[in-house]
MIDOSE-1310 file (N, C-alpha, C; in nm, 2 decimals, decimal comma, always signed):
residues 94
mivn	+0,05/-0,10/+0,01/+0,04/+0,00/+0,01/+0,09/+0,16/-0,04; +0,09/+0,23/-0,12/+0,11/+0,39/-0,12/+0,05/+0,44/-0,03; +0,12/+0,54/+0,02/+0,02/+0,63/+0,03/+0,05/+0,77/+0,00; +0,00/+0,87/-0,06/+0,08/+0,98/-0,10/+0,00/+1,12/+0,01
cffd	+0,06/+1,20/+0,03/+0,06/+1,32/+0,05/+0,11/+1,43/+0,01; -0,02/+1,51/-0,02/-0,02/+1,63/-0,07/-0,06/+1,75/+0,00; +0,06/+1,86/+0,05/-0,01/+1,97/+0,15/+0,08/+2,09/+0,06; -0,03/+2,15/+0,17/+0,04/+2,34/+0,13/+0,08/+2,39/+0,25
kyff	+0,06/+2,31/+0,40/+0,07/+2,30/+0,48/+0,17/+2,22/+0,57; +0,18/+2,18/+0,60/+0,22/+2,09/+0,75/+0,16/+2,02/+0,75; +0,19/+1,84/+0,83/+0,15/+1,74/+0,79/+0,19/+1,73/+0,94; +0,07/+1,64/+1,06/+0,21/+1,65/+1,16/+0,11/+1,52/+1,12
grlk	+0,20/+1,37/+1,14/+0,09/+1,29/+1,13/+0,12/+1,19/+1,31; +0,05/+1,10/+1,28/+0,12/+1,00/+1,39/+0,16/+0,90/+1,44; +0,29/+0,85/+1,46/+0,31/+0,70/+1,41/+0,36/+0,62/+1,54; +0,46/+0,58/+1,58/+0,47/+0,49/+1,64/+0,47/+0,56/+1,79
nets	+0,53/+0,61/+1,83/+0,50/+0,67/+2,00/+0,48/+0,80/+1,98; +0,40/+0,86/+1,88/+0,32/+0,98/+1,92/+0,35/+1,09/+1,93; +0,47/+1,15/+1,84/+0,50/+1,26/+1,86/+0,50/+1,27/+1,66; +0,53/+1,43/+1,71/+0,53/+1,49/+1,56/+0,62/+1,52/+1,43
rrir	+0,59/+1,46/+1,39/+0,69/+1,44/+1,23/+0,61/+1,54/+1,09; +0,74/+1,62/+1,06/+0,65/+1,70/+0,95/+0,64/+1,62/+0,85; +0,58/+1,64/+0,68/+0,62/+1,55/+0,64/+0,48/+1,70/+0,52; +0,54/+1,77/+0,43/+0,55/+1,86/+0,36/+0,56/+1,81/+0,24
tlas	+0,48/+1,93/+0,13/+0,45/+1,93/-0,03/+0,40/+1,81/+0,00; +0,51/+1,69/-0,13/+0,44/+1,51/-0,21/+0,56/+1,55/-0,16; +0,47/+1,40/-0,12/+0,60/+1,27/+0,01/+0,46/+1,10/-0,05; +0,59/+1,05/-0,05/+0,51/+0,86/-0,14/+0,59/+0,82/+0,00
lfrn	+0,49/+0,72/+0,08/+0,56/+0,63/+0,18/+0,47/+0,51/+0,14; +0,56/+0,47/+0,17/+0,48/+0,28/+0,12/+0,54/+0,25/+0,31; +0,47/+0,11/+0,30/+0,42/+0,07/+0,45/+0,58/+0,01/+0,47; +0,59/+0,01/+0,65/+0,66/-0,02/+0,76/+0,72/+0,10/+0,71
vcig	+0,72/+0,22/+0,71/+0,80/+0,37/+0,67/+0,83/+0,36/+0,84; +0,90/+0,38/+0,89/+0,93/+0,49/+1,04/+1,06/+0,62/+0,99; +0,94/+0,72/+1,10/+1,02/+0,83/+1,05/+1,00/+0,92/+1,25; +1,15/+0,92/+1,23/+1,16/+0,99/+1,42/+1,11/+1,13/+1,41
ehsd	+1,11/+1,14/+1,53/+1,06/+1,28/+1,61/+1,18/+1,40/+1,56; +1,09/+1,47/+1,50/+1,13/+1,66/+1,42/+1,23/+1,62/+1,32; +1,20/+1,53/+1,22/+1,25/+1,48/+1,12/+1,14/+1,56/+1,00; +1,22/+1,61/+0,91/+1,17/+1,66/+0,81/+1,13/+1,60/+0,71
vnns	+1,02/+1,64/+0,59/+1,00/+1,47/+0,47/+0,96/+1,59/+0,35; +1,03/+1,58/+0,27/+1,02/+1,68/+0,08/+0,97/+1,66/+0,03; +0,85/+1,55/-0,05/+0,99/+1,60/-0,26/+1,01/+1,45/-0,26; +0,95/+1,41/-0,15/+1,10/+1,22/-0,15/+1,00/+1,16/-0,17
ilme	+1,03/+1,01/-0,22/+0,97/+0,85/-0,20/+0,99/+0,77/-0,10; +0,96/+0,73/+0,01/+1,03/+0,66/+0,12/+1,01/+0,50/+0,11; +1,01/+0,39/+0,05/+0,96/+0,23/+0,01/+1,03/+0,17/+0,12; +0,92/+0,02/+0,08/+0,91/+0,00/+0,26/+1,06/-0,06/+0,30
gtsv	+0,99/-0,03/+0,42/+1,12/-0,08/+0,52/+1,23/+0,03/+0,51; +1,22/+0,21/+0,53/+1,28/+0,28/+0,48/+1,31/+0,34/+0,63; +1,43/+0,38/+0,74/+1,39/+0,39/+0,92/+1,47/+0,54/+0,87; +1,38/+0,63/+0,92/+1,48/+0,80/+0,94/+1,49/+0,81/+1,05
grnc	+1,55/+0,82/+1,11/+1,63/+0,83/+1,29/+1,60/+0,94/+1,34; +1,59/+1,01/+1,40/+1,50/+1,18/+1,46/+1,66/+1,31/+1,44; +1,54/+1,39/+1,41/+1,64/+1,51/+1,36/+1,72/+1,49/+1,22; +1,66/+1,43/+1,12/+1,63/+1,40/+1,05/+1,58/+1,53/+0,90
tiey	+1,68/+1,52/+0,78/+1,66/+1,57/+0,68/+1,60/+1,51/+0,53; +1,52/+1,53/+0,46/+1,51/+1,47/+0,33/+1,46/+1,52/+0,27; +1,49/+1,59/+0,16/+1,43/+1,65/+0,07/+1,51/+1,59/-0,12; +1,40/+1,58/-0,18/+1,38/+1,55/-0,32/+1,51/+1,40/-0,30
aild	+1,46/+1,35/-0,26/+1,47/+1,20/-0,28/+1,40/+1,09/-0,31; +1,46/+0,95/-0,35/+1,44/+0,85/-0,30/+1,54/+0,74/-0,26; +1,44/+0,68/-0,13/+1,49/+0,65/-0,08/+1,45/+0,40/-0,10; +1,53/+0,35/-0,10/+1,46/+0,27/-0,21/+1,45/+0,17/-0,03
kevt	+1,45/+0,04/-0,07/+1,39/-0,08/+0,07/+1,49/-0,04/+0,15; +1,47/-0,02/+0,26/+1,52/-0,11/+0,40/+1,65/-0,02/+0,42; +1,65/+0,10/+0,37/+1,76/+0,21/+0,40/+1,74/+0,26/+0,52; +1,84/+0,27/+0,62/+1,86/+0,33/+0,75/+1,91/+0,48/+0,68
iedg	+1,83/+0,57/+0,78/+1,95/+0,75/+0,83/+1,91/+0,73/+0,95; +2,07/+0,78/+0,93/+2,11/+0,74/+1,13/+2,08/+0,87/+1,18; +2,01/+0,88/+1,29/+1,96/+1,04/+1,31/+2,08/+1,18/+1,35; +2,04/+1,27/+1,31/+2,09/+1,38/+1,24/+2,12/+1,40/+1,14
aavv	+2,10/+1,29/+1,04/+2,18/+1,28/+0,90/+2,05/+1,39/+0,74; +2,11/+1,40/+0,71/+2,07/+1,50/+0,58/+2,04/+1,42/+0,47; +1,97/+1,40/+0,39/+1,95/+1,34/+0,27/+1,89/+1,44/+0,13; +1,99/+1,51/+0,11/+1,90/+1,68/+0,02/+1,93/+1,66/-0,20
gspe	+1,90/+1,68/-0,22/+1,89/+1,69/-0,36/+1,82/+1,80/-0,43; +1,76/+1,82/-0,54/+1,74/+1,93/-0,62/+1,62/+1,90/-0,62; +1,53/+1,97/-0,75/+1,43/+1,95/-0,80/+1,52/+1,84/-0,90; +1,62/+1,95/-0,97/+1,65/+1,90/-1,10/+1,77/+1,77/-1,08
nsvv	+1,74/+1,76/-1,03/+1,90/+1,60/-0,95/+1,85/+1,55/-0,83; +1,74/+1,47/-0,81/+1,74/+1,42/-0,69/+1,82/+1,28/-0,64; +1,87/+1,28/-0,48/+1,91/+1,20/-0,49/+1,87/+1,03/-0,50; +1,95/+0,91/-0,52/+1,91/+0,83/-0,54/+1,96/+0,75/-0,40
vakg	+1,93/+0,63/-0,34/+2,01/+0,62/-0,18/+1,91/+0,44/-0,22; +2,02/+0,39/-0,20/+2,07/+0,24/-0,34/+1,99/+0,15/-0,20; +1,97/+0,02/-0,16/+1,83/-0,08/-0,13/+1,96/-0,17/-0,03; +1,93/-0,08/+0,09/+1,93/-0,13/+0,23/+2,10/-0,01/+0,30
tvvp	+2,12/+0,08/+0,20/+2,19/+0,13/+0,30/+2,18/+0,16/+0,41; +2,31/+0,28/+0,50/+2,28/+0,32/+0,61/+2,34/+0,42/+0,55; +2,28/+0,60/+0,64/+2,32/+0,72/+0,56/+2,40/+0,76/+0,70; +2,50/+0,77/+0,74/+2,52/+0,86/+0,84/+2,53/+0,96/+0,93
qs	+2,54/+0,99/+1,04/+2,50/+1,17/+1,04/+2,61/+1,22/+0,99; +2,55/+1,29/+0,95/+2,62/+1,45/+0,83/+2,74/+1,49/+0,90
């Protein structure tokens, strides 16, 4: 199942531990995606099993299956050049 979120303002979702996450503009989230508290996801696709830590920024990115974004990491592309993270990759804190 894929959930597409189209918002002009912030969308505050409630996930596992009931804290706020921000998803703006277009974000496609597959099932079993975990987003840590105080993380921003914008204009991105997060595929099944992806885990985003706390205080992360994801913009203009495509995260393949089982990607792990560690706390405080940033994956930021641009409208002309999206970042693609391969299946099973661990992105360390920047």
